[in-house]
N, C-alpha and C positions, 0 to 999 in steps of 0.2 A: 798104796803109793806107786807100785809098779804100773797098775792099770791107769792111774791118773797121768803118769809120765808118758805112757804109751799113747794115750789119747792126745795129749798136747803135741807130741812129736808127729802123730798122724795128721793133725790139723795143720801144723806148721808146714809139713811136706806138701799137703794139698794146696795151701796158699801159694807156696813157692812154685809148684807145678803150674798153677793157674797163671801166675805172673810170667813164667817162661812161655806158656802157650800164647798169652796175650802179646808178648814181645815178638813172637815169631809170626804174628799175623801181618806185620809190615814187611813187604817184599824186600829182598836184599840183592845186590849185584853179585856177579860171579866172584868179585874180589872182597865181598863181605860188607860193603858199605850199604846204608839204606838206599833203596832204589827209587830215584826221583824221575826216572825216564818215562816218557809217554806224552800224550797230548792232554792238556788240562784246561779247564775253564774257571774263571773267577766271576762269571755272571751271577748276580744275586739281586734280590728285591730289597735287601738291606740298604738303607740310605747311607750315604757317606757320613753325614752328620746327623745326630739324633734330633728328631723333630722337637721343637721347644715344648710342645704340648705333653710330651712324655717325660720331661724334666729328668728326674733321677731314676727312671725305670730303665735298667740296663738290659733286661731280657723281656721278650714277648711271652705271653702264655701260649700254650698249645692252641687254644681256641683263636687267639689273636693272629698267630702265625698262619693257621688254616684259613682264616678270613682273608688275609692278604693274598695268599696263594690263589684262592678261589676268585678273588677280584681280578687277578691277572688273567685267569682262564676266561672269565666272563668278558673282559675287554677284548681279548684275542678273538673270541667267538663273534662278538658284535662287529669288530672291524672286518673280519673275514666275510661276513654276510652283507656288508655295506656295498651299495652300488658303486661302480667305478666312476671317477670324476676326473676331468681334465685338470692338470696342474696349471695354476695361474697365480698371479700375485693376489694376495689376500689383504686388502687395506685394513681389515680389523684384526687380523692375526688370530691364531688359535694354536692349541697344543699340538695338533696333528698336521697342521698345514703351514707352520712357520709363524713368525712374528714380525711386527713392524713392516708389513707390506711385502715381506720376502716371499718368494715362490714356495709352493708346497714342497715338503721334504719327501724322503722315501716312504712308501707305504709300509704297513705293518709287517708284511711278509719278510722284510729285510732286518727287522729288529730282533735283538737277542738280549732281552733285559733280564733273563733269569726266570725261574719258575717258583722260587721259594725264598724265604728269609734265611735258609741254611739250617743245618742240624743244631747249631748253637742258639738260634733264635735271638740273636743280638738286635738291639734297636738301632745300632749304628755301627759302621765299620770302625770309626774312631772309638777307642776305648780309653785313651789318655789324652787330655784331661778327663776327669771322672764324669763330666757332664756330656761327654760324647761329641763335643764340638771343637772346632779349631780354636787355638788360643788367640789372644789379641795379637795383632801385628805390632812390630816394633815402631818406635816413634819415627824413625827415618822412613820406614815403609809407609806409615800413615801419611806423612808429609808428601811422599811421592804420589800416592794414590789420589790425593786431593789436588794435584798439580794440573795445569792446563795441558801439559804433555800427555799425562795419563788419560785425561778425559777425551782428548782428541784421538788418541790411539784406540780407545774403546769405541768411539763413534765410527772410526774407519772400519774396525773389525766387525762392528755390528751393522754395517751397511748404511749408516746414517750420514756419513761423509764420504766424498769421492776418495778413491785410493790414488795417492800421488805416485807411489813407487812400490814395487813388489815387496821390498823388505819391510814394509809396514804391516804386512800380513804375518800371522804366526806360522810356525813351521809345519803345523798340520795342514793349513790351507795350501802350503807349498809342497806337500807330500814328502817332507824330509824327516820329520820327527814329531811324534804325537803323544805317546803314552807317558813318557817320563819314568822316573825311578823315585819311589815305588810306582807300579802300574795299577791303575784302578779301572773298574769296568765302566764302559759307556753303553751306548744303545746297541752296539753290534761289534763283532770281531773280538770277542773277549777270550781268545784261545792262545795257548802257549805250548810250544813243543820243547820239551827238555831232553837234552842229550848229556851223557855223563861218561867220563873216564876217571881213572884214579886221580888224575891231575887237573882235570878241567870239567866244569859244568857250563854248558852253553844253552841259552834260552832264546828260542826263536819266537818273536812276537808276531802274531798274525797281522795286526794292524800296522800297515806300512812296513811290514816284514823286517823290523830291526832285529839284530842279534846281539845279545849280551854274552860276553865271554868272561867267565869267572875262574881265575886261576887258583888252584888249591895247593900248589907246590912250594909255597912260602917265598916266592920271588917278591922283591920290593915293588912298591908302586912306581909308576912312571914319574919323570921329573915334574916338579911343580910348575915348570914353564909350559907343560903340555896339558891342555884342557880338552875335554870331550863332551859331546852331547849327553851321553849316558854315564859320564864319569868313568872312573877306573875301579873295577871291582876285584876284591880279594876275599877268598873264602877259606873256612876251616871248619872241621867237625867238632862239635861239643856233644859227645855221646852220639845220639841218633839225629841230631839237629845240625843242618848246614847253616852256619852263620856267615853272612856276607856283609862286608863293609865296603861302601862305595864313596869315593871322594873324587877330587880332580874334575869337577863339573865345570863346563864353560859358561859363558854368559847366556846361553840358550837353555839352561836347565829348566825343566818344566814339570810341575805337579798340578794336575787338573787345570784350573783356570789361573793359577799363579804364574803368569808369564807376561812380559819378560822381567818379572820382579824378583826372582830368586837370585841369590848371590853365589859367588864361587866358594863361599864358606859352607855350602850345603854338605851335610854328612848324613848318609842313610845306612841304617843297620837293618838287615832282613834276616828272618829265621824260617827256614824250610824244614818241616818235619813230616816224613812219610808215616802217617798215623796208621793206616791199614790199606787194604786192597783198593779202596774207593776214595781215599781222602789224603790230601797233602795240607797239613796245617801251615799257615803263612802268617807271620807277625812282622811288624815293621816299626821303626822309630825314626823320625825325621828331626834333624837339628839344623837350624839356620838362624843364628842370632841376629843376622841383619834383616831377616824377614819376619820372624815370629818372636814373641816375648819369652817363649819357653819351648822345649822339645815337645813333640806330640807323636802319637802312634796309634796302632790299632791291630785288628785281626781280620783276615780275609781268606778263609779256607778255599781250597781249589778242589774241584771234582773232575772225574774223567770226562773228556770231550768225545762225543760219539763221532766216528768217521774221521777222515784225514783233514788236515788243514789245507786250504786252497790259497792260491796267490791273491794277495790284496793289491790290485794294480793301481789303486788311487785314481787320479784322472790322467790316463796315459797321454803322453805328449804334452802334459801340463796345459791342456785346453782350458781347464778351469781358471788358471792364472791369466791366460790370454783374454778370456771372456770378462773377468773381473776388471782388468785394466781397460778394456774397450768400453765396458759399461760406465766406468768412471769418467772416461773422456766424453762420452755422449752426455752424461749427466752435467758435466761442466759446460759443454757447448749449449745445452738447453737453457742455461741461466741467462 
């Protein structure tokens, strides 16, 4: 009986010690909080929505993930070896040279699409609903999306109609606001610098260099009459996870291509967890009953970004805006 009890105690102690060691692998600040500081990237080959062909498959196999990563390597190698070509309007359109007669885009050197589907090998960033896809839009949103106004705006932003006024362009084209909350990876500049004190977490976004300030000191939200591009964020710790709730978005709230259709009822909950030396777990839930029929959310882990972040100058002097307006006037004059 004594020997059996001793063995049980030894095994229990070993398990407990292992748990302590695992918990200590995640760095902590000088004041004892999980350390989120540093430069991080959320670039990934995981698609935002699950491809319909994968249906209920939530995770890739190791072989499938390796195939996707190798395909990315092969494409980079092929594009690096391709002969240089002059940028010009392409009437047929193509993946790497633009669409609908638009000029060619940046070459592959500037792209930052990620190199793998991540350690979790998910088939989509969205995890809720269970099919890995955005829920149906609300009835009111469906009606707006079918309206003449929505179609006209889409044509203007797609270059199929002349631009009448600068405010018809989205805020990304105007170099004001791009990523939105939550922030998802695009073709480049998927880096974030996190600064942290006991009372504040600040996140500098590389793309158009927005800064989110998240207060942790329990102060109330700003008045309802005040609305902001990135909303008003408040955070608190739940164990080793930083939980951030963001409300008070203005009419320019933006999530991927859902703009300018989000409403001021938008409510976002994010969860940041420093898993270990090389990973920050990131989960999010989005609620906007005026846009979607139900809340939705997902997972998008962040990994260390190599090297410092550089200034994203967008189009300095807003020359891009001037050129788009001038091109629209020329297009109208040619009719």
